[in-house]
C-alpha positions in Angstrom: -50.5 52.1 -6.9 -50.7 48.4 -7.6 -47.4 46.8 -8.6 -47.0 44.5 -11.6 -46.5 41.6 -9.2 -49.8 42.4 -7.3 -51.7 42.7 -10.6 -50.7 39.2 -11.7 -51.1 37.7 -8.3 -54.7 38.9 -8.3 -55.2 37.5 -11.8 -54.2 34.0 -10.6 -55.6 34.3 -7.1 -58.0 31.3 -7.3 -57.8 28.0 -9.0 -61.1 28.7 -10.9 -59.6 31.9 -12.4 -56.4 30.1 -13.2 -58.1 27.3 -15.0 -60.3 29.7 -17.0 -57.2 31.7 -18.1 -55.5 28.6 -19.5 -58.5 27.9 -21.8 -59.1 31.3 -23.2 -56.7 31.5 -26.1 -57.5 29.3 -29.1 -53.9 29.1 -30.3 -52.5 27.8 -27.0 -52.5 24.1 -28.0 -51.0 24.9 -31.4 -48.2 27.0 -29.8 -47.3 24.2 -27.5 -47.4 21.6 -30.2 -45.1 23.6 -32.5 -42.7 24.3 -29.6 -42.5 20.6 -28.9 -41.5 20.0 -32.5 -38.5 22.3 -32.0 -37.2 21.0 -28.7 -34.2 18.7 -28.8 -34.6 15.5 -26.8 -34.3 15.8 -23.0 -33.8 19.5 -23.1 -33.4 21.8 -20.1 -36.4 24.1 -20.7 -37.4 27.4 -19.1 -41.1 28.2 -19.4 -40.8 32.0 -18.8 -44.1 33.6 -17.9 -45.6 30.1 -17.4 -49.0 31.2 -16.1 -50.8 28.1 -14.8 -48.4 25.8 -16.6 -50.1 24.3 -19.6 -46.8 24.4 -21.5 -44.8 23.3 -18.5 -46.9 20.2 -18.1 -46.7 19.3 -21.8 -42.9 19.7 -21.8 -42.6 17.5 -18.7 -44.8 14.8 -20.2 -42.6 14.9 -23.3 -39.5 14.0 -21.2 -37.9 17.4 -20.8 -36.4 18.9 -17.6 -38.6 22.0 -17.0 -38.5 25.1 -14.9 -41.6 27.2 -14.7 -41.0 30.9 -14.0 -43.7 33.5 -13.3 -44.1 36.8 -11.5 -47.3 35.5 -9.8 -46.8 33.2 -6.8 -50.4 31.8 -7.0 -49.6 30.6 -10.6 -46.4 28.9 -9.4 -48.2 27.3 -6.4 -50.8 25.9 -8.9 -48.0 24.4 -11.0 -46.3 22.9 -8.0 -49.5 21.1 -7.1 -50.5 20.0 -10.6 -47.0 19.3 -12.1 -44.7 18.3 -9.2 -42.0 17.1 -11.6 -41.3 20.7 -12.7 -39.2 23.2 -10.8 -40.7 26.6 -10.1 -38.9 30.0 -9.7 -40.3 33.5 -9.1 -39.6 36.3 -11.5 -39.0 39.7 -9.9 -40.5 42.9 -11.0 -37.4 43.7 -13.2 -38.0 40.4 -15.1 -35.0 38.6 -13.6 -35.0 35.0 -12.4 -31.8 34.8 -10.4 -31.0 31.6 -12.2 -27.4 30.9 -13.3 -26.0 31.8 -16.7 -26.4 29.2 -19.5 -28.7 27.1 -17.4 -31.1 26.1 -20.3 -31.1 24.7 -23.8 -34.5 26.3 -24.6 -36.4 29.3 -23.3 -40.1 29.2 -24.1 -41.8 32.6 -23.9 -45.3 32.5 -25.1 -47.5 35.7 -25.1 -45.3 37.3 -22.6 -43.2 40.0 -24.3 -46.2 42.2 -25.1 -46.8 42.5 -21.3 -43.4 43.7 -20.2 -42.1 47.3 -19.9 -38.4 46.4 -20.5 -38.4 44.4 -23.7 -34.6 44.8 -24.2 -33.9 43.7 -20.6 -36.2 40.7 -20.9 -34.6 39.5 -24.1 -31.2 40.0 -22.5 -32.3 37.8 -19.6 -33.3 35.1 -22.1 -30.0 35.3 -23.8 -28.1 35.1 -20.5 -30.0 32.0 -19.4 -29.5 30.1 -22.7 -26.5 27.9 -23.3 -24.4 28.5 -26.4 -26.5 27.7 -29.4 -29.6 27.5 -27.3 -33.1 28.2 -28.8 -35.6 30.9 -27.8 -39.2 29.8 -28.7 -41.2 33.0 -28.7 -44.7 34.0 -29.5 -46.4 37.4 -29.3 -49.5 38.9 -31.0 -49.0 39.8 -34.6 -49.5 43.4 -35.8 -49.1 44.0 -39.5 -50.3 47.0 -41.5 -53.6 45.4 -42.7 -54.4 44.0 -39.2 -53.7 47.4 -37.6 -56.1 49.1 -40.1 -58.8 46.5 -39.3 -58.3 47.2 -35.6 -58.5 50.9 -36.1 -61.8 50.6 -38.1 -63.5 47.9 -35.9 -62.0 47.4 -32.5 -59.7 50.4 -31.6 -61.2 51.2 -28.2 -61.3 47.6 -27.1 -57.8 46.7 -28.4 -56.0 49.7 -27.0 -58.1 50.1 -23.8 -55.9 51.5 -21.0 -56.7 48.5 -18.7 -55.7 45.9 -21.4 -52.7 43.8 -20.3 -50.8 44.3 -23.6 -48.5 47.3 -23.5 -46.3 46.5 -26.5 -47.3 45.7 -30.1 -44.9 44.1 -32.5 -44.6 43.9 -36.3 -42.4 41.2 -37.8 -39.7 43.8 -38.4 -39.7 45.4 -35.0 -39.6 42.0 -33.2 -36.8 40.8 -35.5 -34.8 44.0 -34.7 -35.3 43.5 -30.9 -34.1 39.9 -31.2 -31.0 40.8 -33.2 -30.2 43.7 -30.8 -30.3 41.1 -27.9 -27.9 38.8 -29.6 -30.2 36.3 -31.3 -30.4 35.1 -34.9 -34.0 34.4 -36.1 -34.2 30.9 -37.7 -37.9 30.4 -38.3 -41.0 32.6 -38.4 -44.7 31.9 -39.0 -48.1 33.3 -38.2 -50.8 31.4 -36.2 -54.5 31.9 -35.8 -56.9 33.2 -38.5 -55.4 33.9 -41.9 -52.8 36.3 -43.3 -52.9 39.2 -43.0 -55.0 39.0 -39.8 -52.9 36.4 -37.9 -53.4 36.4 -34.1 -49.8 35.7 -33.2 -46.2 35.3 -34.4 -44.3 32.1 -33.7 -40.5 32.6 -33.8 -37.5 30.4 -33.3 -34.4 32.4 -32.5 -30.9 31.0 -31.7 -28.4 32.5 -29.3 -25.7 33.9 -31.5 
């Protein structure tokens, strides 16, 4: 059985594949730009689930102290080559980083939470890593009632295919409940991509309570 780590290492095994992955999602640049608007000056930022580091690089260029964290070593090696001013750290299969408590002002987690088995554990790790009053900048695909009906009618097999990387599907309410349970207070919420009620993703700012 292939482990989660091996799955993502294979996904980022070559530079060509890594570069193609960065450009696939049309909301990526918007997510990064919105996150930058919320980052206090010279923040200590953890880019959790960094992939090949598009956000990491943007945060470094904006003057922040950035650590990229990912489960896939090839992705981290790519960031180390292309963005040497960032720190890199490996995430283990339990979603832990081994970094100290309260090490960051901001955790940026973009299109990550839908891929993890232990949602509560991952959010608890974010909470642990944030300093008091720190911000979690989180995005995950949006699933509202109307969008789910549209998926069921037009794209059910593709969207819920067993080989798809997404294993969690959040509504605004379910995501809010998970964040509150983990000790966060949601401060800002908006949809991105397409139009309501078919948004592609949710953009959320939550503060460590």
